[in-house]
Structure formats: structure tokens, C-alpha cells
N, C-alpha and C positions, 0 to 999 in steps of 0.2 A: 557407546550409543545411548545407554540408559541416561547418563548425565545430560547429553545433548538434547534428548527428547524432552526432558523435564526442565530444560533451560532454553526455550526456543529463541529468545532474544539474542543470545551470544553467537559467536562465530562457530560454524559447523564444519569448516573445510580443512582442518589440520591434517587429516588423513585422506582427503578426497583425491580421486583420480580424474584427470581431464576427460571430457569437458566438465567444468564446474563453475558456478557463479554464486555470489552472495551479495545482496545489496539491501540497504536500509533506506527508507523513504520518510523524510521529514517534511510535513506540510505546515507552512507558516502563514497566518493571516493577521494583518495589523488590527489594532483595536478599533480603528475607524472603518475597517473593511475596504480601504482603498488600495491595499497592497496584498498580493498573494504570491508566495514563492515556494517552490519545492527544492529541497536539497537532497541529493541521492548519492551517498558514498557507497563504494563497492569494490569487488575484485572479480577478475575473470581468469580462470586457469584453462588454457587452451592446449590442444594436442600439438599444435604448432607453437614452439616456444616464443616466436616473435609476436604472437597475438596475445600472450599472457600479459596482463597489466592490472593496475588498480586505477580508480577514477573517482572523480566527484562531478556529478552533473548538477547544474543550477538552472532552474526553470523559472523565469520571471513572467508572470501572466500578462503584464501590461503590454509587452511588445512581442509576446509569444516566442521569445528567444530562449533557446536552450544552449548553455555553454557546457562543453564537455572538456573538463580538465583531466588530462591523461598523465599517469604517473607510472614508474616502473613497478613491476609485480613485487619486487623486494621492498618497496616503500610501504606496503600494507603490513601493519604490525598489530594484530589483534591480541587481546587478553584471552587466556585459557579459562579463567575463572568467572568472568562476567562479561556483559556487553560493554566493552570499552575497546576502542581501536584508534590507531594513528595511521594516517596516510601522509607521509613526511611530517610536517609540523601541524597538520590539521587533525583535530581531536573530535571524537564522536562517542556519545554514550546516551543512555536513556534520558538523562537530565541535563545534558550540556552539549553544545556544539561550539567549537572554536575554529575559525577559518583564517588562513593567511596564504592566499594564492595570487601570484602575479606571473602570468605567462602570455602566450600568443593570443589566447582567447579573452583575456581581460584580467583585471585586478579585483579581487573580492576578499574582504575580511569580515569577520563576525565574532561577536562574543554574545552567545545566547544561552540562557538557562531556562529550565522548564520545571514547574511546580504543580502539584495536584494531579499527578499522572493517574490514569484509570486503565490499568493493564487488563488484557483478556485473561481470565482466571486459568491457572495451570493446575490440573489434577492428574493423578496417575492414570485414571481411566479416560481422561479427556485433556491432554496436555496442550492447552492453548487453542487457537482458532481452528487448527486442523482436526481437533477431536481425536478419535482413536486412529484415524489415518496417519497421525504423526508417528505411530509405532511401525508403520510399514516401510521397510528399508529400500524399496524399489520404486518409490514415487519419482516421477520426472521433475516435479516442482513442488516445493513446500511453501506455506504462507504463514506468517505470524503477525500479530498485532501487539505492538509494544505499549501503545497508549491510545485509547479512543478519543481522549479529550484532556487538555491541560492548558495552563496559563504560561505565556511566554514572557520572559524578561530579557531586554537587551536590544542590540542593534546589529544590522547587516549593512555593510558599505560596499557598493558596486561602482567601480570606476570613479571613486571619489565622492559618490553621492550617498549620504547616510539615509538609511531606512529604519524608522523607529518601530519596533515590534513590542514595546513595553505594553503589557495589558492585553496583548493579542491572544488568539487561540491557536493551538497546535494539535497535530495528529502524527503518530509514528507507526509505521509498519515495516515489514521486511519480506523478502523472498530469497530462496536458495534452491539449488538443484542443478540439473543438467541443462535445461533450457525452459523458456516460457511455453505455455500451452499453444496449440495450433490456433485456437480461437478463444476469446474471453470477453466478458463485460466486467468492468471494475468501476466502482463509484464510491465517493465518500464526501460527507459534509458534517461539520459540527457547528454550524452557524444557523441554528433555529431560533425562533422567537422565545423559546423556553430554554434558559441556561442549563447546560448539562446533558442536552440531547445530542447524540452523535450516531450517524449511520455509516456502515461499511457494507458494500455489496461486492461479491466476487462470484462470478458464474463462468465456468470454463469446461472445455473438453479435457477429460482426464484419461490418459492411457492407463490400462489396467490389464495385466497378464495377457498381453497380445491383442487386446481389444480396447475399446474406449467407451466412456459413458459421460453424460452431462452431469457435472457435480457443482455444488454451490455452497458458499458460506456467506450468510448475511447476519450482521450483528446490529442491534439497535440498543444503544445505551439510553435508558429511560429510568428516571427516579433511582439512579445509582446502581441499576442492575443491567447487565448485558443480556438482552433477550436474543437467543440464538435460533436462527432458521437455517438448518444445514442438512446436507445429505445424510450425515451420520446420526442425526437425532430424530428421525422419522418425520422430517419436514417435507413439504412438497410444493413445487412451483405450480400454481393453478393456471396462471396466464403469463405470457411473455410476448412482447412485441417490440420491434426495433425499426425506426425509420432514420432518415438522415438527420432529423432534428430531435428525436425523442426516443427514450427507453421507458417501457412500461413493464412492471412486474407485479404479480399478486402471489404472495407466498404464505403458507400457513405451517405452524408447528402444532403439537398436540394441544396447545392452550390458546393460541392467538393467531390472528391474521394481520398481515402487513401489506398495504397497497403503496406502491412507489411509482411515481411518474417523474422522470428526469428530463430536463431540456438542456441540450448542449450548446456550447458556443465554440468559436474558433480556438485552436490550440497550437501547441508547439510539438516538434519532433524530438522524442526521447530515443536513446539508443538502448536496445535490449539484446539479451543473449540468444544465440542459436548454438547448435552443436559445434560450429566451427569458429565463431568469433562474436564480438559485440557489434553485429552488423545489421540487426533488424531495426527498422524504424517504425515507431508507433506514435500516433497522434494522441496527445492528452490535453484536455482543457482544465483550467483551474477556475472557470467561471460558470460552471453548471449550476442549475437549481434543482432541488429535490422536493416535490410535493409528496408528503407521506400521510397515511391514515393508519393508525395502530388501533386495533379493536379486538374484542373477544370473539371467539368463534360463533357466539350468538348474535354478533353484530353491534354490541355496545361499544361506543367510542371510548378509547383511553386517551388518545391524543391525535390531533391534526395540526400540521404545521408545514412550513416551507423552509428548507435549508438553502442557504446561499454560499457563494464562494466554494463550490463543490468541485472535486476532481472527478473526471469521467473519461473512460477509455472504452471503445468498442473495436475489437481487432479480429481479423481472420474471417473464416467462412461462418458468418453468423446464422445463415439459414440452416446449416448443418447443426450448429449448436442448439438452435431452437428445437429442431427435430429430436435431438437427443434428450433434451430436457423434458419434452412433453410426451415422449413415447411411454 
């Protein structure tokens, strides 16, 4: 457990009991901003053996189509020492993705490399995005950020159509555990007018010792530093509002305040884990925008900008989530 906690990027399920899932999320945006794609490799260990399998989901924002490439559970071959894994001949790591899939849902190949990664820092007292919660062995779902922002090199080919991602920007995160929360807000963008700015937002209902609370992890990469606004570092969400078109948040930590307004667009249906199967459907867009204002607690502006090509999900009983966050 000690090694796993201090290496959040790598696979955690070698001794896991069903139900268990683990998945990594690669977001790719082309240099001209015309193409956004998410690639999600993962594995699901079910109590029912016929539901256990590995998978690669590919979400193309242009037509809101999500392709679910299903593989046998035994095809999933992760490294014990680092974040490297194979799903049949498809390879995934922090700095490379190689795809070669040709099945009933389509033909996809890729040769992609990533440089200039900006990982969430891992320290003993705060190992990654989960903070000290990462040391708790009974959490329902864990979250990690592999890279807040990096450069992409290479191409993706979908049904014979080449997509050039050379010079594009990427983002990588992951989740693992028994199932996703009952309700959550998730958002991300690293396409602001100032290079090197990246935002990640995760707000969710967190089961805890027979009860639940509203927890959050918000990271803003700015001037080479990930500024953390999280339940575990004495941060507080001061305002939160959700409509069909918009998500608004105001959050502060002991030093700064961050104002976020996100506008959503149409999305595609991804498959997500429950306690029984990969049978939960969630809508995600890759075309959201994020207006942010980063300031000192005294009100002095540090940065204002708008992020484009953003990912956004709002799932479950959001009224209950808001009540938990604000109480």
C-alpha cells in the first residue's frame, strides 16, 4: 500500500477484490484547436466473471461519438513498477500512447508522444491530488492527476482519416476504486490565452464512515505552480451554482480566491463503473469554456482569462451535492 500511495499514476489493482475499476484519461487538443479527443484506457473487475473486461474508450468531440472498444480482462497487462500498461497491442504510459484497434466499432491507430509534463506533486504528507485522503484505505473512489499540461507530438487515425496533433496540448488524469461517486462536477481546460495555465475541477459526494460529505479538489497551474483548493488544505467553496448551461464556483484557500464560470456544450455518452458493471452512462463535453479570475484574498487580480476546449461533466443529484458543499 505504501508504494501505491506514493505512486498514484501506476496501476493499483493487483490485489484488488471485485468490484474494482481503474482508468486513465488522456485529453488531446490539436495545435489549431479544431480537434479535441479523449482516450480512456482501463479495466473493470466484476463480481460476475462475464462482466470483467478491459477497454479503450475514444471520444471525438466533433460528432459527440464515443467508441467503446472492449477487450478480455486478461488482455490488460500493467507494469508493477511504473505507469505502463498494455491492452492487447495498445500501449499507454505518461509520455506515450500507441493504438492499433480494428473491431466492430471502428478502426483507430495512433502514435502519440508527450513532452514537458507537469505532474501534480507527490509528497509523503500529500501524495498527489488526493492529499492526505490518499492514505485512507476505505475510500470509494480515488483521483490522480498525471499531467496538468504538456505538448503532444504525433497523429491519430480514425477510420482512415489522419488527425494531426503535433504541437497540440494535452492533459492526463486517472480514477480508481469501487465505483464513481453518486454525484459530481468535473471540469478541465489548459487552453487559456496565457501559455502554461491549466485548470482542473472535481467536486463530489464522498462516502465517509457510513455517512457522506461534499468534497472537492481544484487545481490551477499558474506560473509553474499548482495552486490547490481542496477539502484537505483548509479551502472552502463560498459559492456554487449549476444550471443547464452553466456551472459557477467561488473557492478560496488560505492565500487566494478563484472564481470560475463554465459554459457547457453538447457532449457524448461515456461508460462509467458501478458496483455491478461498466453500465453507467455519463454525458461529457469537450467544448466547454472556463472564465476564471485568480486573485489574492485582498481582491488583487493575479490573472483573468478564458479557457477553451474544456472538458465538463455534471452528474447525479446536484442539488444534494450543492447542499453538502455549502452546509
